C-alpha positions as CSV (number, residue, x, y, z in Angstrom):
1,M,-75.1,66.0,-6.9
2,I,-74.2,64.5,-3.6
3,V,-74.8,67.8,-1.9
4,L,-78.3,67.9,-3.4
5,L,-79.1,64.4,-2.2
6,L,-78.0,65.2,1.3
7,L,-80.1,68.4,1.3
8,A,-83.1,66.4,0.0
9,C,-82.7,63.9,2.8
10,A,-82.0,66.5,5.5
11,E,-84.1,66.6,8.6
12,P,-83.6,70.1,10.1
13,S,-85.8,69.3,13.2
14,A,-83.7,66.3,14.1
15,P,-80.2,67.3,15.3
16,S,-79.0,63.7,15.7
17,V,-76.5,62.3,13.2
18,V,-78.1,60.0,10.5
19,E,-76.0,57.1,9.4
20,L,-75.4,57.2,5.6
21,T,-75.0,53.5,5.1
22,V,-76.7,50.4,6.5
23,P,-74.0,48.3,8.3
24,L,-73.4,44.7,7.3
25,E,-74.1,42.1,9.8
26,G,-74.5,38.3,10.1
27,A,-73.5,36.2,7.1
28,A,-72.8,39.2,4.9
29,L,-70.3,40.7,7.4
30,A,-68.7,37.3,8.0
31,R,-68.2,36.8,4.3
32,R,-66.4,40.1,4.0
33,I,-64.2,39.5,7.1
34,S,-63.4,35.9,5.9
35,I,-62.2,37.2,2.5
36,D,-60.2,40.0,4.0
37,V,-58.6,38.0,6.8
38,R,-57.9,34.6,5.1
39,G,-58.6,35.0,1.4
40,V,-61.5,32.4,1.2
41,V,-65.3,32.5,1.5
42,P,-66.9,31.0,4.5
43,S,-68.4,27.5,4.5
44,V,-72.1,27.0,4.8
45,E,-71.6,26.0,8.4
46,E,-69.7,29.2,9.2
47,L,-72.4,31.3,7.5
48,E,-75.0,29.6,9.7
49,R,-72.9,30.4,12.8
50,A,-72.7,34.0,11.7
51,E,-76.4,34.3,11.5
52,Q,-76.6,33.6,15.3
53,G,-75.5,37.2,16.0
54,A,-72.6,39.6,16.5
55,V,-71.0,37.5,19.3
56,E,-70.6,34.5,16.9
57,V,-69.2,36.7,14.1
58,D,-66.6,37.9,16.6
59,R,-65.7,34.3,17.5
60,L,-65.4,33.4,13.8
61,R,-63.1,36.5,13.3
62,E,-60.8,35.3,16.1
63,E,-60.7,31.8,14.6
64,W,-59.8,33.2,11.2
65,L,-57.1,35.5,12.6
66,A,-55.5,32.4,14.2
67,S,-55.7,30.3,11.1
68,P,-52.7,29.5,8.8
69,A,-54.6,31.2,6.0
70,F,-54.3,34.5,7.7
71,E,-50.5,34.6,7.1
72,S,-50.8,33.3,3.5
73,H,-53.4,35.9,2.6
74,L,-51.4,38.7,4.2
75,V,-48.5,37.8,1.9
76,D,-50.8,38.6,-1.1
77,A,-52.2,41.7,0.6
78,F,-48.9,43.2,1.5
79,A,-47.4,42.3,-1.9
80,E,-50.1,44.3,-3.7
81,D,-50.1,47.1,-1.2
82,W,-46.3,47.6,-1.6
83,A,-46.4,46.8,-5.4
84,L,-43.8,44.1,-4.8
85,R,-44.7,41.6,-7.5
86,V,-43.3,42.4,-10.9
87,D,-42.9,39.9,-13.7
88,E,-39.5,41.0,-14.8
89,L,-36.6,42.0,-12.5
90,R,-33.4,43.7,-13.4
91,V,-31.7,40.4,-13.7
92,D,-32.8,36.8,-14.4
93,A,-31.9,33.4,-13.0
94,E,-29.3,32.7,-15.7
95,S,-27.4,35.8,-14.8
96,F,-26.4,34.2,-11.5
97,G,-24.2,31.7,-13.4
98,S,-25.3,28.8,-11.3
99,D,-26.6,25.4,-12.3
100,L,-30.0,26.4,-11.0
101,G,-30.3,29.1,-13.6
102,S,-31.4,26.7,-16.3
103,D,-33.9,24.9,-14.1
104,L,-35.6,27.8,-12.3
105,N,-38.4,29.3,-14.4
106,A,-39.1,33.0,-14.6
107,A,-42.1,32.9,-12.4
108,D,-40.4,31.1,-9.5
109,F,-37.4,33.4,-9.8
110,S,-39.4,36.6,-9.7
111,R,-41.6,35.4,-6.8
112,A,-38.6,34.2,-4.8
113,F,-37.4,37.8,-4.6
114,D,-40.6,39.7,-4.8
115,D,-42.3,37.9,-1.9
116,E,-39.4,38.1,0.5
117,P,-40.4,41.4,2.1
118,A,-44.1,40.5,2.2
119,R,-43.3,37.2,3.9
120,I,-41.5,39.0,6.7
121,L,-44.5,41.4,7.2
122,A,-46.9,38.5,7.2
123,R,-44.8,36.3,9.5
124,V,-44.5,39.2,12.1
125,A,-48.3,39.7,11.9
126,A,-49.2,36.0,12.1
127,E,-46.9,35.3,15.0
128,D,-48.3,38.4,16.9
129,R,-44.9,40.0,17.2
130,P,-44.5,43.8,17.7
131,W,-44.8,45.6,14.4
132,S,-41.3,47.1,15.0
133,D,-39.9,43.6,14.3
134,T,-40.6,44.1,10.6
135,V,-37.6,46.5,10.5
136,T,-35.4,45.2,13.3
137,V,-35.2,41.4,13.3
138,D,-32.0,39.7,12.2
139,W,-33.8,37.1,10.0
140,T,-35.6,37.0,6.7
141,M,-38.0,34.6,5.0
142,A,-36.8,32.5,2.2
143,N,-37.6,29.4,0.2
144,D,-35.2,27.0,-1.4
145,D,-35.2,29.0,-4.7
146,L,-34.1,32.2,-2.9
147,A,-31.6,30.4,-0.7
148,S,-29.9,28.9,-3.8
149,L,-29.4,32.4,-5.3
150,V,-28.3,34.6,-2.4
151,P,-26.1,33.9,0.7
152,L,-28.6,32.5,3.2
153,A,-28.7,29.9,5.9
154,F,-32.0,28.5,7.2
155,T,-32.4,28.8,11.0
156,A,-33.8,25.2,11.1
157,P,-31.9,22.7,8.8
158,D,-35.0,20.7,8.1
159,G,-38.1,22.3,6.5
160,Q,-39.9,23.1,3.3
161,G,-41.5,26.1,1.7
162,W,-41.0,29.6,3.0
163,R,-39.2,29.7,6.4
164,E,-36.9,31.8,8.5
165,A,-33.3,32.2,7.4
166,R,-30.4,34.5,8.0
167,Y,-28.1,36.2,5.5
168,T,-24.4,35.3,5.8
169,D,-22.9,38.2,3.9
170,G,-22.4,40.5,6.8
171,R,-25.5,42.6,6.5
172,P,-26.8,43.9,9.8
173,A,-30.2,43.2,11.4
174,G,-33.0,45.3,9.8
175,G,-36.0,43.1,8.8
176,V,-37.3,44.1,5.4
177,L,-34.8,47.0,5.2
178,M,-32.0,44.5,4.7
179,T,-33.6,42.1,2.2
180,S,-32.2,41.5,-1.2
181,G,-35.8,41.1,-2.4
182,L,-36.8,44.7,-1.6
183,W,-33.7,46.3,-3.2
184,L,-33.8,44.1,-6.3
185,R,-37.5,45.1,-6.7
186,F,-36.8,48.8,-6.0
187,P,-33.2,49.5,-7.3
188,S,-31.5,52.9,-7.7
189,T,-29.5,53.8,-10.7
190,L,-25.8,54.1,-10.1
191,F,-25.8,57.9,-10.5
192,N,-28.8,58.1,-8.1
193,Y,-26.7,56.9,-5.2
194,N,-29.4,55.1,-3.3
195,R,-31.8,58.0,-3.2
196,G,-34.4,55.8,-4.9
197,R,-34.0,53.3,-2.1
198,A,-34.2,56.0,0.5
199,N,-37.5,57.3,-0.9
200,T,-38.8,53.7,-1.0
201,I,-38.3,53.5,2.7
202,A,-40.1,56.8,3.3
203,R,-42.9,56.0,0.9
204,L,-43.7,52.5,2.0
205,M,-43.0,52.8,5.7
206,L,-43.7,56.4,6.6
207,C,-46.3,57.2,3.8
208,Q,-44.1,60.2,2.9
209,D,-43.2,60.3,-0.8
210,F,-40.4,62.8,-1.5
211,L,-41.4,62.8,-5.2
212,A,-44.9,64.0,-4.2
213,R,-43.6,67.1,-2.5
214,P,-44.2,70.4,-4.3
215,V,-40.8,71.9,-5.0
216,H,-39.7,75.1,-6.6
217,F,-36.1,75.5,-7.8
218,V,-34.2,77.4,-10.5
219,A,-32.5,75.8,-13.4
220,I,-28.8,75.0,-13.0
221,D,-26.2,76.0,-15.5
222,S,-24.8,72.6,-16.2
223,T,-26.0,69.0,-16.1
224,T,-22.7,67.4,-15.2
225,D,-22.5,65.2,-12.1
226,D,-20.6,67.7,-10.2
227,A,-23.0,70.5,-11.0
228,I,-26.0,68.4,-10.0
229,E,-24.4,67.3,-6.7
230,N,-23.5,70.9,-5.9
231,A,-27.1,72.0,-6.6
232,V,-28.4,69.2,-4.4
233,Q,-26.3,70.6,-1.5
234,T,-26.7,74.3,-2.1
235,E,-29.9,75.1,-4.1
236,P,-32.7,75.8,-1.5
237,G,-35.3,74.0,-3.6
238,C,-33.2,70.9,-3.7
239,V,-32.0,71.0,-0.2
240,A,-35.6,71.1,1.0
241,C,-35.8,67.4,0.2
242,H,-32.2,66.2,0.0
243,A,-31.4,67.4,3.5
244,S,-33.6,64.5,4.7
245,L,-33.2,62.1,1.8
246,D,-29.5,62.0,1.3
247,P,-28.5,60.9,4.9
248,I,-30.8,57.9,4.5
249,A,-29.3,57.2,1.1
250,S,-25.8,57.4,2.6
251,T,-26.9,54.7,5.2
252,L,-27.6,52.2,2.4
253,F,-24.3,52.1,0.6
254,G,-23.8,48.5,1.7
255,F,-26.3,47.8,-1.1
256,Y,-24.7,50.0,-3.6
257,P,-23.5,48.0,-6.7
258,F,-20.6,49.0,-8.8
259,Q,-22.4,47.4,-11.8
260,D,-26.2,47.7,-11.8
261,K,-26.8,44.7,-14.1
262,D,-24.6,42.2,-12.2
263,A,-26.7,39.7,-10.3
264,H,-24.3,39.2,-7.5
265,E,-23.6,42.9,-7.1
266,L,-27.3,43.6,-6.8
267,T,-28.2,40.8,-4.4
268,R,-25.2,40.8,-2.0
269,Y,-24.5,43.1,0.8
270,H,-21.1,44.9,0.7
271,P,-20.0,45.8,4.3
272,E,-16.9,47.4,3.0
273,R,-18.9,50.0,1.1
274,E,-21.0,51.2,4.1
275,R,-19.2,54.5,4.5
276,L,-18.9,55.3,0.8
277,G,-21.8,57.8,1.0
278,E,-19.6,60.2,2.9
279,R,-17.4,60.5,-0.1
280,M,-19.7,59.9,-3.1
281,I,-22.6,62.2,-2.0
282,E,-20.6,64.0,0.8
283,T,-23.3,63.2,3.3
284,S,-23.0,61.3,6.6
285,P,-25.6,58.6,7.4
286,G,-28.6,59.7,9.3
287,W,-32.3,59.5,9.9
288,Y,-34.2,62.9,9.8
289,G,-31.6,64.7,11.8
290,T,-30.3,61.8,13.9
291,P,-26.8,60.7,13.0
292,I,-26.2,57.0,12.3
293,D,-22.9,55.6,13.4
294,A,-23.7,52.0,12.4
295,V,-26.2,50.7,9.8
296,A,-27.8,48.5,12.5
297,Q,-29.3,51.7,14.0
298,L,-31.4,52.3,10.9
299,G,-34.2,49.8,11.8
300,P,-34.7,50.9,15.4
301,L,-34.8,54.6,14.2
302,V,-37.4,53.7,11.6
303,A,-39.5,51.8,14.2
304,A,-39.3,54.7,16.6
305,D,-40.5,57.3,14.1
306,P,-44.1,58.2,14.9
307,R,-44.9,58.1,11.2
308,F,-44.0,54.4,11.0
309,E,-47.0,53.0,12.9
310,A,-49.2,55.8,11.6
311,C,-48.4,54.7,8.1
312,A,-49.2,51.0,8.9
313,V,-52.5,52.1,10.3
314,R,-53.3,54.3,7.2
315,R,-52.3,51.5,4.7
316,T,-54.3,48.9,6.6
317,A,-57.4,51.1,6.8
318,A,-57.1,52.0,3.1
319,R,-56.8,48.3,2.1
320,L,-59.7,47.1,4.2
321,W,-62.0,50.1,3.5
322,G,-61.4,49.8,-0.2
323,R,-60.4,53.5,-0.5
324,E,-58.0,56.0,0.9
325,P,-59.1,57.6,4.2
326,D,-60.6,61.1,3.9
327,Y,-59.3,64.2,5.6
328,D,-62.2,64.2,8.0
329,E,-61.4,60.7,9.1
330,F,-58.2,61.8,10.8
331,A,-59.7,61.2,14.3
332,T,-60.7,57.6,13.3
333,L,-57.1,57.0,12.2
334,V,-55.8,58.4,15.5
335,D,-58.2,56.1,17.4
336,L,-57.0,53.1,15.4
337,Q,-53.4,54.1,16.2
338,D,-54.4,54.1,19.9
339,T,-55.9,50.7,19.4
340,F,-52.7,49.5,17.8
341,A,-50.7,50.8,20.8
342,A,-53.1,49.3,23.3
343,G,-52.7,46.0,21.6
344,D,-49.0,46.1,22.3
345,H,-48.4,47.1,18.6
346,R,-49.5,43.7,17.3
347,Y,-51.0,43.7,13.8
348,R,-53.9,41.5,14.9
349,A,-55.0,44.3,17.3
350,L,-54.9,46.8,14.4
351,M,-56.9,44.4,12.2
352,R,-59.6,44.0,14.8
353,G,-59.8,47.7,15.2
354,V,-60.2,48.4,11.4
355,L,-62.7,45.5,11.0
356,A,-64.9,47.1,13.6
357,T,-65.0,50.5,12.0
358,P,-68.2,51.8,10.4
359,A,-66.3,52.4,7.2
360,Y,-65.3,48.8,7.0
361,R,-68.8,47.5,7.8
362,A,-70.6,49.9,5.4
363,G,-73.3,48.0,3.5
364,S,-76.0,49.5,1.3
365,P,-76.6,53.2,1.2
366,T,-79.4,54.4,3.5
367,P,-82.6,55.1,1.6
368,C,-84.8,58.0,2.5
369,V,-88.2,59.3,1.3
370,R,-88.6,63.0,0.5
371,D,-91.8,65.0,1.1
372,D,-92.8,64.4,-2.5
373,G,-92.6,60.7,-2.0
374,A,-89.5,60.1,-4.1
375,V,-87.0,57.7,-2.8
376,T,-83.3,58.5,-2.9
377,V,-80.2,57.6,-1.0
378,R,-77.7,59.4,1.1
379,D,-74.1,59.1,-0.2
380,D,-70.9,60.0,1.7
381,G,-68.5,58.3,-0.6
382,A,-68.4,55.1,1.4
383,V,-67.4,52.0,-0.4
384,T,-70.2,49.6,0.3
385,V,-69.1,46.8,-2.1
386,R,-65.6,45.5,-2.5
387,V,-64.2,43.7,-5.6
388,M,-61.8,40.8,-5.0
389,S,-58.2,41.6,-5.9
390,P,-56.8,39.2,-8.5
391,A,-54.7,37.4,-5.9
392,T,-57.7,37.0,-3.6
393,L,-59.9,35.8,-6.5
394,S,-57.2,33.2,-7.2
395,S,-57.1,32.1,-3.6
396,V,-60.9,31.9,-3.3
397,L,-61.2,29.8,-6.4
398,A,-58.4,27.5,-5.4
399,D,-60.1,26.9,-2.0
400,L,-63.5,26.3,-3.6
401,T,-62.5,24.2,-6.6
402,G,-58.8,23.3,-6.2
403,F,-58.2,25.1,-9.5
404,R,-55.2,27.4,-10.1
405,W,-55.1,29.0,-13.6
406,T,-51.3,28.7,-14.3
407,Q,-49.0,28.6,-17.3
408,D,-45.2,28.2,-17.2
409,G,-45.4,28.6,-13.4
410,W,-47.3,31.9,-13.5
411,D,-50.6,32.3,-11.7
412,L,-52.5,33.9,-14.6
413,L,-54.8,35.8,-12.2
414,D,-51.8,37.4,-10.4
415,S,-49.3,38.1,-13.2
416,D,-49.1,40.0,-16.5
417,A,-46.3,38.2,-18.3
418,L,-48.9,35.7,-19.5
419,G,-51.8,36.6,-17.3
420,F,-54.6,39.0,-16.6
421,R,-53.8,40.8,-13.4
422,V,-54.2,44.3,-14.7
423,L,-57.2,43.4,-16.7
424,L,-58.8,42.2,-13.4
425,G,-58.0,45.5,-11.7
426,G,-54.6,44.5,-10.2
427,V,-51.2,46.1,-9.8
428,D,-48.3,45.2,-12.1
429,G,-45.8,47.2,-10.0
430,V,-44.5,49.2,-12.9
431,S,-47.0,51.0,-15.0
432,V,-50.0,50.3,-12.6
433,R,-49.2,50.9,-8.9
434,S,-52.7,51.3,-7.5
435,P,-55.6,48.8,-7.9
436,N,-58.8,49.5,-9.8
437,R,-61.6,48.1,-7.8
438,L,-64.4,49.0,-10.3
439,P,-65.9,46.4,-12.6
440,S,-64.8,46.6,-16.2
441,A,-65.3,44.9,-19.6
442,S,-61.8,43.3,-19.4
443,Q,-62.7,41.9,-16.0
444,A,-65.9,40.4,-17.3
445,V,-64.0,38.6,-20.1
446,A,-61.3,37.2,-17.8
447,M,-64.0,36.2,-15.2
448,Q,-65.9,34.2,-17.8
449,R,-62.8,32.2,-18.8
450,V,-61.6,31.5,-15.3
451,A,-65.1,30.6,-14.1
452,E,-65.6,28.1,-16.9
453,A,-62.2,26.4,-16.2
454,A,-62.6,26.5,-12.4
455,A,-66.2,25.1,-12.6
456,A,-65.1,22.1,-14.7
457,Y,-62.1,21.3,-12.6
458,G,-64.0,21.7,-9.3
459,V,-67.1,19.7,-10.3
460,D,-65.0,16.8,-11.7
461,R,-62.9,16.8,-8.4
462,D,-66.1,16.7,-6.3
463,L,-67.6,13.9,-8.4
464,A,-64.5,11.8,-7.9
465,A,-64.2,12.5,-4.2
466,A,-66.0,11.0,-1.2
467,P,-69.1,13.0,-0.2
468,E,-67.4,14.4,3.0
469,A,-64.5,15.7,0.9
470,R,-66.5,17.8,-1.5
471,T,-65.9,21.6,-1.5
472,L,-68.6,22.6,-4.0
473,L,-71.4,20.1,-4.2
474,P,-73.4,19.4,-1.0
475,T,-71.9,16.7,1.1
476,D,-75.3,15.2,1.9
477,L,-76.2,14.8,-1.7
478,A,-76.2,11.0,-2.2
479,D,-75.6,11.0,-6.0
480,P,-75.0,14.4,-7.7
481,L,-75.5,12.8,-11.1
482,R,-79.1,11.8,-10.1
483,P,-80.2,14.6,-7.7
484,D,-83.9,14.1,-8.4
485,A,-86.0,15.5,-5.5
486,D,-82.9,16.8,-3.8
487,L,-82.0,19.2,-6.6
488,P,-83.7,22.3,-5.2
489,D,-82.0,22.0,-1.9
490,A,-78.7,21.2,-3.5
491,L,-78.8,24.2,-5.8
492,A,-79.8,26.4,-2.9
493,E,-76.9,25.2,-0.8
494,L,-74.5,25.7,-3.8
495,H,-75.8,29.3,-4.1
496,R,-75.2,29.9,-0.4
497,R,-71.7,28.4,-0.6
498,L,-70.6,30.6,-3.5
499,I,-72.7,33.8,-3.0
500,G,-73.0,33.7,0.8
501,A,-76.8,34.0,0.9
502,S,-79.7,31.8,0.0
503,P,-81.3,32.5,-3.4
504,T,-84.6,34.4,-3.6
505,A,-87.6,32.4,-4.9
506,E,-87.0,33.9,-8.4
507,E,-83.3,33.1,-8.3
508,A,-83.9,29.5,-7.1
509,T,-86.4,28.9,-10.0
510,E,-84.0,30.3,-12.6
511,L,-81.2,28.2,-11.3
512,Q,-83.3,25.0,-11.3
513,D,-84.5,25.7,-14.8
514,F,-81.0,26.3,-16.0
515,W,-79.7,23.1,-14.4
516,S,-82.6,21.0,-16.0
517,A,-82.2,22.5,-19.4
518,A,-78.4,21.8,-19.4
519,E,-79.0,18.3,-18.1
520,Q,-81.5,17.6,-20.9
521,A,-79.2,19.0,-23.5
522,S,-76.2,17.1,-22.3
523,D,-75.9,15.4,-18.9
524,A,-75.9,16.0,-15.2
525,R,-72.1,16.7,-15.0
526,T,-72.5,19.4,-17.6
527,A,-75.4,20.8,-15.7
528,W,-73.4,21.1,-12.5
529,I,-70.4,22.7,-14.4
530,G,-72.7,25.2,-16.0
531,S,-74.5,26.1,-12.8
532,V,-71.2,26.6,-10.9
533,S,-69.8,28.7,-13.8
534,L,-72.9,30.8,-13.8
535,L,-72.6,31.5,-10.1
536,L,-68.9,32.2,-10.3
537,R,-69.6,34.9,-13.0
538,D,-72.3,36.5,-10.9
539,P,-71.1,39.9,-9.5
540,A,-72.4,38.8,-6.2
541,F,-69.7,36.1,-6.1
542,W,-66.6,38.2,-6.9
543,T,-67.8,41.2,-4.8
544,Y,-68.2,41.3,-1.1
């Protein structure tokens, strides 16, 4: 069908390339960038600035890249990209046998470990450090909950929230590679001997999944441990992967637990076990043919691997484009990698490059008129509309209304133990590892519930606040409960705040009629709550 559309729109006499999508610009582009960079929608003032032209949009982008929200949003983005957040880990707080176990709820316990790697990635990006720091620094990120469970010392004695800390159990420098959070999230079974951990490094940091390789091998005569280990070292089909996989696994025996359900075994580093791989899997530590004499060499070897930055580029492009790159976009990825290198390997430079690509700025499909007068569109598979991830939706709603939908410590939009993350198209890290960015019936139901709750909370907060402190209702509206002649302008500004564009004449009339009907049936407060809820449920709000 796509081929037929392209042929129908073809212009043989015009050799020039025809763009298949209309690029976003102005307020629409600024809204997309704001959501992807800082996890919030722009203010009305920022939208007005964006309408002044491309130069002002670039200035806004730089302001947003330098804002604290950039780091906090990246935590959510990296956590989803790496499928870090799961609602149940192999152990729970009580299994640590500490006094904290009875006080720390399941949500705080899970996020203390799950978010540790993402916090390192986000801190390196936000502080404009070289991307190699993510796998080489001698510090981690921790909050008080994590520090109470594993051997950590904060680098600064005074502080709150997530901040830099160092492990005190003898583990070497290695950034995310040496975090208890990563290996509690992605454990290996005892008889797997760290091979699952080794593949996690290759999959997340090199975009090379050993499990995705096509392999042909013959059946072995026995399934005993010795027979399996012998096959791994001698059967050509096994050796094809294990020759690279096992040396990495051998490097990670400092994380090897003797009991895989013991909390302390799983979250402590064991320096005395570092060389066990040479005996247990009969393989010396190494990295794709390079021998490793000390575990501290692992991080620099990962960082020096050409696939390391290429994978960061590919993952970032996929996240911001809303789809995996196509084969014919290899040249674009190479250009982005050059941009990354020219920016001294800083993540902000990579973000700027991806945000400037046509694939990122793709708006509506380009219409064309055939000789018979029929109107059709060209389609090259570009994603012209993004759907907010569950974590982004939670962040956007919190910024607009102050509302977080929580229960027992869980963010219900970004969890599944009690929440609706998968129903909203998110990743649970276990059975669902890639997001669904297509609208669904389950998403519509969840959106209705959260829109109603967020609207009530946000309107009541605004009605109780000083005009200049409002985040939903217009700040220049003297009395929201008696808007009178100011109602049309107030509703138009509310629409612009939530949707990012002024309403059409038809939309404005419908919104005013709805507000008036709700006010007559109940009161002005209910009318504002209903209007906000209506706009929050509009696909134009939760897409961008």
